[in-house]
N, C-alpha and C positions, 0 to 999 in steps of 0.2 A: 356549436363551437365556432363555426365560420362567422356567424353574426357577431359573436363576442369579439373575435379577433379584428373584424372590420371596424367595430365600434371603438375598440381600444386604439386602433390605428387612427381613426377619425378624431378621437379626443386628443391623442398625442400630437397629431399634425395640426389640427385646427384649433385646439384649445377651446372648443365649443363656441366659437364666435364666427358668425357669418356663414354658417354651413347651410346650404340649400341642399337637402338630402336627395330628393327625387322628384321627377316629373311624371313617372309612370302612373297612368290612371288605373285605379283599382276600386272596386265597390267598397264603400264605407261599411264598417261592421254594424250589425243591428244592435244598438245600445240604447238603454234607457238610463238617462241621467237623473240624479236626485238633486233638485235645486235646494238652495238654503232654506226656502220656505217649505220644503218637503214635497213640492209638486214634481211629479215625474215628467220628463221630456223625452219622448221617443225620437231618436235622430231621424228615422225614416219619415216621420210626420213633418219634417222641415223641408221635404223635397219641394222644389220650386224656388228655394232660396239658396244663396251662396253662404256657406257656413264655415267659420274658422273654429275648429275645436282645438283649444290650447290647454295643454297640461302645464301646470305651474305650481309653485309653492311660495308661501309667504317668506320662507327662509332663503329663497333663490334670488340673489342680487340681480341677475339678468332679467328674471321674470318681473320683478318689481320695477326695474328700469324701463321695461317695455310697456307697462300699463298705460302711461299717458298716450302712447301711439295707438294702443288698442282702443282707448276711449275715443280718440280722434277718428280712427277708421270706422268705428261703430257709428259715431255721430254723423260722419260724412256719407256713409253708404247704407245705413239702416233703412231709410225711406225708399231706397232703390232695390231692396230685397236681400240685404246682407245681415247676417247675424253672427254673434260670437257666443260660444259656450266655453267659459273658462273653468276647467276641471282641476280642482285642488287635489293634490296627490294624497294618497292614503295616509301617509305619515304626518300630514299637516293637521294640527288640532283645529277642530271646528270653530272654537272661540277665536283663534287667531285669524281664520279666514273671514268670519263674520265681522270682526273688528276692522280688518283691512278693507273689506267691501264698503262698510259704513263710512269709514274715515276718508276713503278715496272717492266715494260716491260713484262706484262702478255702475254704468247704465245698462250693461249687458248681463246675461244669465251667468250665474256662478253655480257650479255643481260641486258636491262633495263626493269623492270616490272612496268612501270609508272602507270598502272591502277590496278595492283595487280591481274591480271587474272591468271598468271602462279602460283603464291602462292596459290590462291584459288583452281586451278586445282589439285595441289599436296596436297590437304587436308587442305587448309586454313593455310598455314605456317605463323606463327607470330614470332617465335623465330629463332635466327641465332646463330651460323651456323647450318644449316639443310641441309643434303645431301641425295641424292637418287642414288644408284648404279643400273644401268639398263643394263640388259644382251643383247646379240645380237638379241634376239627375241622380245625385247621391253617390257620385264617384270622387274618391280622393284624387285631386289633380296635382297637389303639391304637398311635400312634407318638409318641415323646417326643424332643424336642431340647433339650439343656441340662439344667439342674437342674429336675426335675419336682417337683410337689407330692406329697410322700410319702403323705399321707392319701388323695389321689385315686387314686394308684397302688394302694394297699392295697385300697381300695373296688373298683377295677376287677378286681384279682386275685380278691377274694372273689366278685364277681358272676360272673366267668368260671368259677370253680371250682364254683359252684352251678348253672351252666347245663349 
């Protein structure tokens, strides 16, 4: 109940824009994502990389608005050890997600969370966009809810890549 009250307060005060939720480092959950092609990706197998796990939906205006920045970040940092897993929410129809990925030519991994298991593993994610920045050791070092500051995110990616 305390989490719900805090979240309601966060939404009421912040309007889901610009909220940097936390910097407390915690281990990322052991999750296997199902990509659009059906290939499984085990999060722990990405150790050694900095990973942004982003929960999103095609119906989320803020999520769609952030995609060009996600593409730019992926293109700028991928060769340096950065990756993105964009996790489509359980309620997002697979054909909508596939169409979005194809028309926007998303260069990073997109996963379908058809049973909501990934969202549950990351703290029962209900609101989008929600993103988790994971360091090379598999620890969540930043959590973002809503439209985050793109310069702060880039600085955090660069710092994590240097660490």
